C-alpha positions as CSV (number, residue, x, y, z in Angstrom):
1,M,0.0,0.0,0.0
2,E,1.2,3.5,-0.8
3,R,0.0,6.7,0.9
4,I,-1.0,9.4,-1.6
5,A,-2.5,12.9,-1.2
6,Y,-5.3,14.1,-3.4
7,R,-7.0,17.4,-2.9
8,G,-5.6,17.8,0.5
9,K,-6.7,14.3,1.7
10,S,-4.5,11.4,2.3
11,A,-5.4,7.8,1.3
12,E,-3.9,4.4,1.1
13,V,-3.8,3.0,-2.5
14,D,-3.1,-0.6,-3.5
15,L,-1.0,0.0,-6.6
16,T,-0.9,-3.6,-7.6
17,A,-4.7,-3.5,-7.9
18,I,-4.5,-0.4,-10.0
19,D,-1.8,-2.1,-12.2
20,R,-4.1,-5.2,-12.7
21,I,-7.0,-3.0,-13.7
22,E,-4.9,-1.0,-16.1
23,K,-3.6,-4.3,-17.7
24,G,-7.2,-5.6,-18.0
25,L,-8.2,-2.4,-19.8
26,K,-5.3,-2.7,-22.2
27,D,-6.2,-6.3,-22.9
28,I,-9.8,-5.4,-23.6
29,A,-8.7,-2.5,-25.9
30,H,-6.4,-5.0,-27.7
31,V,-9.2,-7.5,-28.2
32,L,-11.5,-4.8,-29.5
33,S,-8.9,-3.9,-32.1
34,L,-8.7,-7.6,-33.1
35,M,-12.5,-7.6,-33.5
36,D,-12.2,-4.5,-35.8
37,E,-9.5,-6.3,-37.8
38,G,-11.6,-9.5,-38.0
39,S,-8.9,-11.6,-36.3
40,F,-10.6,-12.0,-32.8
41,G,-10.6,-15.6,-31.8
42,L,-7.5,-16.6,-33.9
43,C,-4.2,-17.6,-32.3
44,K,-1.6,-14.9,-32.6
45,V,1.1,-17.6,-33.0
46,C,-0.4,-20.0,-35.6
47,G,-3.6,-18.4,-36.8
48,A,-5.7,-21.4,-35.7
49,P,-9.2,-20.7,-34.1
50,I,-9.1,-20.4,-30.3
51,D,-11.5,-22.9,-28.6
52,L,-14.7,-21.3,-27.6
53,S,-14.3,-22.8,-24.1
54,I,-11.1,-20.8,-23.7
55,L,-12.7,-17.6,-24.9
56,E,-15.7,-18.1,-22.6
57,Q,-13.3,-18.4,-19.6
58,A,-10.8,-15.7,-20.8
59,P,-12.3,-13.5,-23.5
60,T,-9.0,-11.6,-23.9
61,S,-7.0,-14.8,-24.8
62,T,-5.0,-14.5,-28.0
63,E,-3.4,-18.0,-28.1
64,C,-4.9,-21.4,-29.0
65,S,-4.8,-24.2,-26.4
66,I,-1.5,-25.5,-27.8
67,H,0.4,-22.2,-27.6
68,R,-1.3,-21.0,-24.5
69,F,-0.1,-23.9,-22.4
70,T,3.3,-24.6,-24.0
71,R,4.7,-21.2,-22.9
72,W,4.3,-22.3,-19.3
73,R,6.6,-25.4,-19.7
């Protein structure tokens, strides 16, 4: 937690929560741009369709099941 001052008032702010929110907003903006391009739901690595079950759980996913899990090995 970090203490900040705003308009003369002091508050504790959890910067990690703010960072997570900012990352989530960037991910959403990226997915919206993929929708505009017509490439939403396609793996950024191989171009294969991303399983609907993955997109239902994590709509901002950009990798198919093969590439999504192989990067963790």
